[in-house]
TORKOL-4160 file (C-alpha; in steps of 0.2 Angstrom, whole numbers, padded with zeros to 4 digits, m for minus):
367
<pt num="1" X="0261" Y="m0264" Z="m0297"/>
<pt num="2" X="0246" Y="m0271" Z="m0288"/>
<pt num="3" X="0247" Y="m0289" Z="m0283"/>
<pt num="4" X="0230" Y="m0299" Z="m0281"/>
<pt num="5" X="0229" Y="m0315" Z="m0271"/>
<pt num="6" X="0220" Y="m0327" Z="m0284"/>
<pt num="7" X="0215" Y="m0338" Z="m0269"/>
<pt num="8" X="0206" Y="m0324" Z="m0260"/>
<pt num="9" X="0197" Y="m0319" Z="m0276"/>
<pt num="10" X="0191" Y="m0337" Z="m0278"/>
<pt num="11" X="0185" Y="m0338" Z="m0260"/>
<pt num="12" X="0175" Y="m0321" Z="m0263"/>
<pt num="13" X="0168" Y="m0328" Z="m0279"/>
<pt num="14" X="0162" Y="m0344" Z="m0270"/>
<pt num="15" X="0154" Y="m0334" Z="m0256"/>
<pt num="16" X="0145" Y="m0323" Z="m0268"/>
<pt num="17" X="0138" Y="m0338" Z="m0277"/>
<pt num="18" X="0132" Y="m0345" Z="m0260"/>
<pt num="19" X="0124" Y="m0328" Z="m0256"/>
<pt num="20" X="0115" Y="m0328" Z="m0273"/>
<pt num="21" X="0109" Y="m0346" Z="m0270"/>
<pt num="22" X="0102" Y="m0341" Z="m0253"/>
<pt num="23" X="0093" Y="m0326" Z="m0262"/>
<pt num="24" X="0086" Y="m0337" Z="m0275"/>
<pt num="25" X="0079" Y="m0349" Z="m0261"/>
<pt num="26" X="0069" Y="m0334" Z="m0255"/>
<pt num="27" X="0064" Y="m0326" Z="m0271"/>
<pt num="28" X="0047" Y="m0332" Z="m0278"/>
<pt num="29" X="0049" Y="m0341" Z="m0295"/>
<pt num="30" X="0034" Y="m0336" Z="m0305"/>
<pt num="31" X="0036" Y="m0349" Z="m0318"/>
<pt num="32" X="0036" Y="m0363" Z="m0305"/>
<pt num="33" X="0023" Y="m0354" Z="m0294"/>
<pt num="34" X="0033" Y="m0355" Z="m0278"/>
<pt num="35" X="0031" Y="m0342" Z="m0264"/>
<pt num="36" X="0043" Y="m0332" Z="m0253"/>
<pt num="37" X="0051" Y="m0342" Z="m0238"/>
<pt num="38" X="0058" Y="m0334" Z="m0223"/>
<pt num="39" X="0077" Y="m0336" Z="m0222"/>
<pt num="40" X="0083" Y="m0348" Z="m0209"/>
<pt num="41" X="0099" Y="m0352" Z="m0199"/>
<pt num="42" X="0103" Y="m0365" Z="m0212"/>
<pt num="43" X="0100" Y="m0353" Z="m0227"/>
<pt num="44" X="0113" Y="m0341" Z="m0219"/>
<pt num="45" X="0125" Y="m0355" Z="m0215"/>
<pt num="46" X="0125" Y="m0361" Z="m0233"/>
<pt num="47" X="0127" Y="m0344" Z="m0240"/>
<pt num="48" X="0141" Y="m0340" Z="m0228"/>
<pt num="49" X="0150" Y="m0356" Z="m0231"/>
<pt num="50" X="0149" Y="m0360" Z="m0212"/>
<pt num="51" X="0140" Y="m0373" Z="m0201"/>
<pt num="52" X="0122" Y="m0369" Z="m0194"/>
<pt num="53" X="0129" Y="m0371" Z="m0177"/>
<pt num="54" X="0142" Y="m0357" Z="m0180"/>
<pt num="55" X="0128" Y="m0345" Z="m0186"/>
<pt num="56" X="0119" Y="m0349" Z="m0170"/>
<pt num="57" X="0135" Y="m0345" Z="m0160"/>
<pt num="58" X="0136" Y="m0328" Z="m0169"/>
<pt num="59" X="0118" Y="m0323" Z="m0165"/>
<pt num="60" X="0118" Y="m0329" Z="m0148"/>
<pt num="61" X="0134" Y="m0320" Z="m0144"/>
<pt num="62" X="0143" Y="m0336" Z="m0139"/>
<pt num="63" X="0162" Y="m0335" Z="m0137"/>
<pt num="64" X="0174" Y="m0345" Z="m0149"/>
<pt num="65" X="0170" Y="m0336" Z="m0165"/>
<pt num="66" X="0183" Y="m0324" Z="m0173"/>
<pt num="67" X="0178" Y="m0306" Z="m0176"/>
<pt num="68" X="0181" Y="m0307" Z="m0195"/>
<pt num="69" X="0170" Y="m0323" Z="m0196"/>
<pt num="70" X="0157" Y="m0315" Z="m0184"/>
<pt num="71" X="0156" Y="m0300" Z="m0195"/>
<pt num="72" X="0155" Y="m0310" Z="m0211"/>
<pt num="73" X="0140" Y="m0320" Z="m0205"/>
<pt num="74" X="0131" Y="m0305" Z="m0200"/>
<pt num="75" X="0134" Y="m0297" Z="m0217"/>
<pt num="76" X="0128" Y="m0312" Z="m0226"/>
<pt num="77" X="0112" Y="m0313" Z="m0214"/>
<pt num="78" X="0109" Y="m0294" Z="m0218"/>
<pt num="79" X="0110" Y="m0297" Z="m0236"/>
<pt num="80" X="0098" Y="m0312" Z="m0235"/>
<pt num="81" X="0086" Y="m0302" Z="m0223"/>
<pt num="82" X="0088" Y="m0315" Z="m0209"/>
<pt num="83" X="0082" Y="m0310" Z="m0192"/>
<pt num="84" X="0083" Y="m0322" Z="m0177"/>
<pt num="85" X="0067" Y="m0328" Z="m0170"/>
<pt num="86" X="0065" Y="m0321" Z="m0153"/>
<pt num="87" X="0053" Y="m0335" Z="m0148"/>
<pt num="88" X="0065" Y="m0349" Z="m0152"/>
<pt num="89" X="0079" Y="m0339" Z="m0143"/>
<pt num="90" X="0068" Y="m0339" Z="m0127"/>
<pt num="91" X="0065" Y="m0357" Z="m0128"/>
<pt num="92" X="0083" Y="m0361" Z="m0130"/>
<pt num="93" X="0089" Y="m0349" Z="m0116"/>
<pt num="94" X="0074" Y="m0349" Z="m0105"/>
<pt num="95" X="0075" Y="m0330" Z="m0105"/>
<pt num="96" X="0061" Y="m0319" Z="m0112"/>
<pt num="97" X="0066" Y="m0304" Z="m0123"/>
<pt num="98" X="0051" Y="m0293" Z="m0119"/>
<pt num="99" X="0048" Y="m0282" Z="m0104"/>
<pt num="100" X="0031" Y="m0274" Z="m0102"/>
<pt num="101" X="0026" Y="m0256" Z="m0097"/>
<pt num="102" X="0008" Y="m0252" Z="m0093"/>
<pt num="103" X="0004" Y="m0233" Z="m0092"/>
<pt num="104" X="m0012" Y="m0224" Z="m0088"/>
<pt num="105" X="m0012" Y="m0211" Z="m0101"/>
<pt num="106" X="m0001" Y="m0212" Z="m0116"/>
<pt num="107" X="m0007" Y="m0195" Z="m0122"/>
<pt num="108" X="0003" Y="m0187" Z="m0109"/>
<pt num="109" X="0021" Y="m0185" Z="m0115"/>
<pt num="110" X="0027" Y="m0189" Z="m0098"/>
<pt num="111" X="0024" Y="m0208" Z="m0101"/>
<pt num="112" X="0033" Y="m0207" Z="m0118"/>
<pt num="113" X="0048" Y="m0201" Z="m0109"/>
<pt num="114" X="0047" Y="m0215" Z="m0097"/>
<pt num="115" X="0046" Y="m0227" Z="m0111"/>
<pt num="116" X="0061" Y="m0220" Z="m0120"/>
<pt num="117" X="0072" Y="m0221" Z="m0104"/>
<pt num="118" X="0067" Y="m0239" Z="m0102"/>
<pt num="119" X="0072" Y="m0242" Z="m0121"/>
<pt num="120" X="0089" Y="m0235" Z="m0119"/>
<pt num="121" X="0093" Y="m0248" Z="m0106"/>
<pt num="122" X="0084" Y="m0262" Z="m0114"/>
<pt num="123" X="0091" Y="m0260" Z="m0131"/>
<pt num="124" X="0109" Y="m0264" Z="m0124"/>
<pt num="125" X="0102" Y="m0280" Z="m0118"/>
<pt num="126" X="0093" Y="m0285" Z="m0134"/>
<pt num="127" X="0077" Y="m0283" Z="m0125"/>
<pt num="128" X="0061" Y="m0275" Z="m0132"/>
<pt num="129" X="0049" Y="m0265" Z="m0122"/>
<pt num="130" X="0030" Y="m0268" Z="m0125"/>
<pt num="131" X="0020" Y="m0253" Z="m0119"/>
<pt num="132" X="0001" Y="m0253" Z="m0116"/>
<pt num="133" X="m0011" Y="m0239" Z="m0111"/>
<pt num="134" X="m0025" Y="m0242" Z="m0098"/>
<pt num="135" X="m0033" Y="m0225" Z="m0101"/>
<pt num="136" X="m0037" Y="m0223" Z="m0083"/>
<pt num="137" X="m0048" Y="m0238" Z="m0084"/>
<pt num="138" X="m0045" Y="m0252" Z="m0071"/>
<pt num="139" X="m0053" Y="m0266" Z="m0081"/>
<pt num="140" X="m0042" Y="m0261" Z="m0096"/>
<pt num="141" X="m0027" Y="m0261" Z="m0085"/>
<pt num="142" X="m0031" Y="m0279" Z="m0079"/>
<pt num="143" X="m0033" Y="m0285" Z="m0097"/>
<pt num="144" X="m0016" Y="m0278" Z="m0101"/>
<pt num="145" X="m0008" Y="m0287" Z="m0087"/>
<pt num="146" X="m0016" Y="m0303" Z="m0091"/>
<pt num="147" X="m0010" Y="m0301" Z="m0109"/>
<pt num="148" X="0008" Y="m0298" Z="m0104"/>
<pt num="149" X="0008" Y="m0312" Z="m0092"/>
<pt num="150" X="0001" Y="m0324" Z="m0106"/>
<pt num="151" X="0016" Y="m0319" Z="m0117"/>
<pt num="152" X="0028" Y="m0324" Z="m0103"/>
<pt num="153" X="0035" Y="m0306" Z="m0102"/>
<pt num="154" X="0051" Y="m0306" Z="m0092"/>
<pt num="155" X="0046" Y="m0291" Z="m0081"/>
<pt num="156" X="0033" Y="m0278" Z="m0079"/>
<pt num="157" X="0034" Y="m0259" Z="m0075"/>
<pt num="158" X="0017" Y="m0252" Z="m0071"/>
<pt num="159" X="0010" Y="m0235" Z="m0068"/>
<pt num="160" X="m0006" Y="m0241" Z="m0059"/>
<pt num="161" X="m0024" Y="m0235" Z="m0058"/>
<pt num="162" X="m0031" Y="m0235" Z="m0041"/>
<pt num="163" X="m0026" Y="m0248" Z="m0029"/>
<pt num="164" X="m0014" Y="m0263" Z="m0030"/>
<pt num="165" X="m0026" Y="m0276" Z="m0037"/>
<pt num="166" X="m0017" Y="m0278" Z="m0054"/>
<pt num="167" X="0000" Y="m0278" Z="m0045"/>
<pt num="168" X="m0006" Y="m0293" Z="m0035"/>
<pt num="169" X="m0014" Y="m0301" Z="m0051"/>
<pt num="170" X="0004" Y="m0300" Z="m0060"/>
<pt num="171" X="0012" Y="m0308" Z="m0045"/>
<pt num="172" X="m0001" Y="m0322" Z="m0046"/>
<pt num="173" X="0001" Y="m0325" Z="m0064"/>
<pt num="174" X="0020" Y="m0322" Z="m0065"/>
<pt num="175" X="0026" Y="m0326" Z="m0047"/>
<pt num="176" X="0045" Y="m0326" Z="m0053"/>
<pt num="177" X="0044" Y="m0311" Z="m0065"/>
<pt num="178" X="0051" Y="m0295" Z="m0057"/>
<pt num="179" X="0039" Y="m0280" Z="m0055"/>
<pt num="180" X="0042" Y="m0261" Z="m0053"/>
<pt num="181" X="0029" Y="m0248" Z="m0049"/>
<pt num="182" X="0032" Y="m0231" Z="m0057"/>
<pt num="183" X="0025" Y="m0214" Z="m0053"/>
<pt num="184" X="0014" Y="m0220" Z="m0039"/>
<pt num="185" X="0017" Y="m0225" Z="m0021"/>
<pt num="186" X="0006" Y="m0240" Z="m0016"/>
<pt num="187" X="0006" Y="m0242" Z="0003"/>
<pt num="188" X="m0002" Y="m0259" Z="0000"/>
<pt num="189" X="0013" Y="m0266" Z="m0009"/>
<pt num="190" X="0028" Y="m0259" Z="0001"/>
<pt num="191" X="0039" Y="m0274" Z="m0004"/>
<pt num="192" X="0039" Y="m0270" Z="m0023"/>
<pt num="193" X="0052" Y="m0257" Z="m0029"/>
<pt num="194" X="0045" Y="m0240" Z="m0033"/>
<pt num="195" X="0051" Y="m0227" Z="m0045"/>
<pt num="196" X="0043" Y="m0210" Z="m0041"/>
<pt num="197" X="0047" Y="m0191" Z="m0042"/>
<pt num="198" X="0050" Y="m0183" Z="m0025"/>
<pt num="199" X="0032" Y="m0178" Z="m0024"/>
<pt num="200" X="0032" Y="m0170" Z="m0007"/>
<pt num="201" X="0046" Y="m0158" Z="m0011"/>
<pt num="202" X="0037" Y="m0154" Z="m0028"/>
<pt num="203" X="0022" Y="m0149" Z="m0018"/>
<pt num="204" X="0032" Y="m0139" Z="m0006"/>
<pt num="205" X="0041" Y="m0130" Z="m0020"/>
<pt num="206" X="0025" Y="m0125" Z="m0029"/>
<pt num="207" X="0015" Y="m0120" Z="m0013"/>
<pt num="208" X="0029" Y="m0109" Z="m0006"/>
<pt num="209" X="0032" Y="m0101" Z="m0022"/>
<pt num="210" X="0014" Y="m0096" Z="m0023"/>
<pt num="211" X="0012" Y="m0092" Z="m0005"/>
<pt num="212" X="0027" Y="m0080" Z="m0005"/>
<pt num="213" X="0019" Y="m0070" Z="m0019"/>
<pt num="214" X="0004" Y="m0067" Z="m0009"/>
<pt num="215" X="m0008" Y="m0081" Z="m0015"/>
<pt num="216" X="m0019" Y="m0088" Z="m0001"/>
<pt num="217" X="m0033" Y="m0096" Z="m0013"/>
<pt num="218" X="m0021" Y="m0110" Z="m0019"/>
<pt num="219" X="m0030" Y="m0125" Z="m0028"/>
<pt num="220" X="m0023" Y="m0142" Z="m0031"/>
<pt num="221" X="m0028" Y="m0152" Z="m0047"/>
<pt num="222" X="m0029" Y="m0171" Z="m0044"/>
<pt num="223" X="m0036" Y="m0187" Z="m0051"/>
<pt num="224" X="m0052" Y="m0193" Z="m0042"/>
<pt num="225" X="m0048" Y="m0203" Z="m0026"/>
<pt num="226" X="m0054" Y="m0219" Z="m0034"/>
<pt num="227" X="m0041" Y="m0217" Z="m0048"/>
<pt num="228" X="m0028" Y="m0209" Z="m0038"/>
<pt num="229" X="m0013" Y="m0221" Z="m0036"/>
<pt num="230" X="m0007" Y="m0213" Z="m0020"/>
<pt num="231" X="m0012" Y="m0199" Z="m0009"/>
<pt num="232" X="0006" Y="m0191" Z="m0006"/>
<pt num="233" X="0004" Y="m0175" Z="m0016"/>
<pt num="234" X="m0014" Y="m0172" Z="m0009"/>
<pt num="235" X="m0009" Y="m0176" Z="0009"/>
<pt num="236" X="0006" Y="m0164" Z="0008"/>
<pt num="237" X="m0004" Y="m0151" Z="0001"/>
<pt num="238" X="m0017" Y="m0152" Z="0015"/>
<pt num="239" X="m0004" Y="m0152" Z="0028"/>
<pt num="240" X="0004" Y="m0136" Z="0020"/>
<pt num="241" X="m0013" Y="m0128" Z="0020"/>
<pt num="242" X="m0016" Y="m0132" Z="0038"/>
<pt num="243" X="0002" Y="m0125" Z="0043"/>
<pt num="244" X="m0001" Y="m0109" Z="0034"/>
<pt num="245" X="m0019" Y="m0106" Z="0038"/>
<pt num="246" X="m0025" Y="m0108" Z="0020"/>
<pt num="247" X="m0042" Y="m0115" Z="0016"/>
<pt num="248" X="m0038" Y="m0130" Z="0005"/>
<pt num="249" X="m0046" Y="m0131" Z="m0012"/>
<pt num="250" X="m0042" Y="m0148" Z="m0020"/>
<pt num="251" X="m0050" Y="m0151" Z="m0037"/>
<pt num="252" X="m0054" Y="m0169" Z="m0041"/>
<pt num="253" X="m0057" Y="m0171" Z="m0060"/>
<pt num="254" X="m0054" Y="m0183" Z="m0075"/>
<pt num="255" X="m0036" Y="m0179" Z="m0081"/>
<pt num="256" X="m0040" Y="m0184" Z="m0099"/>
<pt num="257" X="m0044" Y="m0170" Z="m0111"/>
<pt num="258" X="m0062" Y="m0174" Z="m0113"/>
<pt num="259" X="m0072" Y="m0165" Z="m0099"/>
<pt num="260" X="m0056" Y="m0158" Z="m0090"/>
<pt num="261" X="m0058" Y="m0141" Z="m0098"/>
<pt num="262" X="m0077" Y="m0140" Z="m0095"/>
<pt num="263" X="m0074" Y="m0145" Z="m0077"/>
<pt num="264" X="m0061" Y="m0132" Z="m0074"/>
<pt num="265" X="m0071" Y="m0119" Z="m0083"/>
<pt num="266" X="m0084" Y="m0120" Z="m0070"/>
<pt num="267" X="m0071" Y="m0118" Z="m0056"/>
<pt num="268" X="m0063" Y="m0102" Z="m0065"/>
<pt num="269" X="m0081" Y="m0096" Z="m0069"/>
<pt num="270" X="m0085" Y="m0094" Z="m0050"/>
<pt num="271" X="m0086" Y="m0076" Z="m0043"/>
<pt num="272" X="m0069" Y="m0067" Z="m0041"/>
<pt num="273" X="m0070" Y="m0068" Z="m0022"/>
<pt num="274" X="m0073" Y="m0087" Z="m0023"/>
<pt num="275" X="m0062" Y="m0094" Z="m0037"/>
<pt num="276" X="m0044" Y="m0099" Z="m0034"/>
<pt num="277" X="m0030" Y="m0086" Z="m0038"/>
<pt num="278" X="m0017" Y="m0100" Z="m0041"/>
<pt num="279" X="m0017" Y="m0119" Z="m0046"/>
<pt num="280" X="m0005" Y="m0132" Z="m0044"/>
<pt num="281" X="m0007" Y="m0146" Z="m0057"/>
<pt num="282" X="m0001" Y="m0164" Z="m0057"/>
<pt num="283" X="0007" Y="m0162" Z="m0074"/>
<pt num="284" X="0012" Y="m0150" Z="m0088"/>
<pt num="285" X="0000" Y="m0160" Z="m0099"/>
<pt num="286" X="m0015" Y="m0155" Z="m0089"/>
<pt num="287" X="m0008" Y="m0138" Z="m0086"/>
<pt num="288" X="m0011" Y="m0134" Z="m0105"/>
<pt num="289" X="m0030" Y="m0138" Z="m0102"/>
<pt num="290" X="m0029" Y="m0127" Z="m0087"/>
<pt num="291" X="m0023" Y="m0113" Z="m0098"/>
<pt num="292" X="m0037" Y="m0116" Z="m0110"/>
<pt num="293" X="m0050" Y="m0116" Z="m0096"/>
<pt num="294" X="m0044" Y="m0099" Z="m0089"/>
<pt num="295" X="m0044" Y="m0091" Z="m0106"/>
<pt num="296" X="m0062" Y="m0098" Z="m0109"/>
<pt num="297" X="m0067" Y="m0087" Z="m0095"/>
<pt num="298" X="m0059" Y="m0071" Z="m0102"/>
<pt num="299" X="m0045" Y="m0072" Z="m0089"/>
<pt num="300" X="m0026" Y="m0071" Z="m0091"/>
<pt num="301" X="m0014" Y="m0084" Z="m0086"/>
<pt num="302" X="0000" Y="m0077" Z="m0074"/>
<pt num="303" X="m0010" Y="m0061" Z="m0070"/>
<pt num="304" X="m0028" Y="m0067" Z="m0065"/>
<pt num="305" X="m0023" Y="m0085" Z="m0061"/>
<pt num="306" X="m0006" Y="m0092" Z="m0058"/>
<pt num="307" X="m0002" Y="m0110" Z="m0064"/>
<pt num="308" X="0011" Y="m0122" Z="m0059"/>
<pt num="309" X="0014" Y="m0138" Z="m0069"/>
<pt num="310" X="0025" Y="m0154" Z="m0066"/>
<pt num="311" X="0037" Y="m0162" Z="m0077"/>
<pt num="312" X="0045" Y="m0148" Z="m0087"/>
<pt num="313" X="0041" Y="m0156" Z="m0104"/>
<pt num="314" X="0050" Y="m0149" Z="m0119"/>
<pt num="315" X="0035" Y="m0139" Z="m0125"/>
<pt num="316" X="0032" Y="m0131" Z="m0108"/>
<pt num="317" X="0043" Y="m0116" Z="m0111"/>
<pt num="318" X="0034" Y="m0113" Z="m0128"/>
<pt num="319" X="0017" Y="m0110" Z="m0120"/>
<pt num="320" X="0012" Y="m0092" Z="m0119"/>
<pt num="321" X="0016" Y="m0087" Z="m0105"/>
<pt num="322" X="0030" Y="m0100" Z="m0102"/>
<pt num="323" X="0024" Y="m0113" Z="m0089"/>
<pt num="324" X="0032" Y="m0112" Z="m0071"/>
<pt num="325" X="0034" Y="m0130" Z="m0067"/>
<pt num="326" X="0043" Y="m0144" Z="m0057"/>
<pt num="327" X="0058" Y="m0151" Z="m0067"/>
<pt num="328" X="0064" Y="m0169" Z="m0066"/>
<pt num="329" X="0073" Y="m0181" Z="m0077"/>
<pt num="330" X="0059" Y="m0192" Z="m0084"/>
<pt num="331" X="0071" Y="m0203" Z="m0094"/>
<pt num="332" X="0081" Y="m0207" Z="m0079"/>
<pt num="333" X="0065" Y="m0213" Z="m0071"/>
<pt num="334" X="0063" Y="m0225" Z="m0085"/>
<pt num="335" X="0081" Y="m0231" Z="m0084"/>
<pt num="336" X="0079" Y="m0234" Z="m0065"/>
<pt num="337" X="0062" Y="m0243" Z="m0068"/>
<pt num="338" X="0071" Y="m0255" Z="m0081"/>
<pt num="339" X="0086" Y="m0258" Z="m0068"/>
<pt num="340" X="0073" Y="m0264" Z="m0055"/>
<pt num="341" X="0067" Y="m0277" Z="m0068"/>
<pt num="342" X="0085" Y="m0283" Z="m0071"/>
<pt num="343" X="0095" Y="m0280" Z="m0055"/>
<pt num="344" X="0088" Y="m0290" Z="m0040"/>
<pt num="345" X="0088" Y="m0281" Z="m0024"/>
<pt num="346" X="0087" Y="m0263" Z="m0029"/>
<pt num="347" X="0076" Y="m0253" Z="m0017"/>
<pt num="348" X="0065" Y="m0238" Z="m0021"/>
<pt num="349" X="0071" Y="m0223" Z="m0032"/>
<pt num="350" X="0065" Y="m0206" Z="m0029"/>
<pt num="351" X="0069" Y="m0194" Z="m0043"/>
<pt num="352" X="0075" Y="m0176" Z="m0037"/>
<pt num="353" X="0065" Y="m0161" Z="m0042"/>
<pt num="354" X="0068" Y="m0142" Z="m0044"/>
<pt num="355" X="0056" Y="m0128" Z="m0048"/>
<pt num="356" X="0058" Y="m0118" Z="m0064"/>
<pt num="357" X="0050" Y="m0101" Z="m0064"/>
<pt num="358" X="0042" Y="m0094" Z="m0079"/>
<pt num="359" X="0028" Y="m0082" Z="m0084"/>
<pt num="360" X="0013" Y="m0092" Z="m0078"/>
<pt num="361" X="0015" Y="m0087" Z="m0060"/>
<pt num="362" X="0014" Y="m0069" Z="m0054"/>
<pt num="363" X="0010" Y="m0059" Z="m0038"/>
<pt num="364" X="m0007" Y="m0059" Z="m0031"/>
<pt num="365" X="m0017" Y="m0044" Z="m0039"/>
<pt num="366" X="m0026" Y="m0033" Z="m0027"/>
<pt num="367" X="m0045" Y="m0034" Z="m0029"/>
């Protein structure tokens, strides 16, 4: 025979009535013409049968609240649709709940992976990541930095365009807020933590792979010098060309889709004796445009012109032929960027790389 505790039943009934009263406070009464109101700490407290201070303790993760009571308050809050006001929490604690991320081309999945890595770390701390795209535009990048500073953002990870001017701007506007530079190496700001791929090794792996297959006309695709956040890749490429007595062929072009295919089509449209037989790109994203430009000239990727990417995006193996590329853990770069915003004293992080060989590279064809 099942025995029911009448006191427990009465307590549950009373709580149910309190929740219902809380709901009625938020539901518009058409007869009286009242409007919806956002539930408050007091609304939750009354519905849960506890004090407002206890509700605050629960949502601020303060000690001294039993787990059953904590769960009961959270359940009631969920029923009522209550969400803590992050601005109020920031005022109480003095800690912002937003970190900023400014990238230079959100169309490139590389930067989405960086964002996801940052979010993995941030969510555990109850922090949100606000991402903005400069679109390779220095003025837009400056506007984003000013906007994030005006919001009292707790820290900033930036994939910069060009020089360190916006980095200095952030330091001026938010002198106590941490900063991390991602996917760039700014020699003008050596004191700021940098999170980058091992770019020199990446160029080494790509260049030697092509050289060993007989290629001597090896091009390097890069952003224009005024938009280039660092020159490490280009400097290492030029050094390798000198060491191996290869005529350097850097290609400086807009890395956005508009205009890139047209620019590359001109390169691949040159006479056979003049055009490169292989190209090292700065990302898998731009490598897809390289494929299109090669085919636009009636040439075959991997046979007439070999292509090497950088990043090993999830779609790179699905290209036809699959893209030979430099692999690295992009989400780990995002996680490391977030750590440098929350753990003072961490230095630079250089993410390891490896070459993944697929069908987009092949031996030099005899003329």
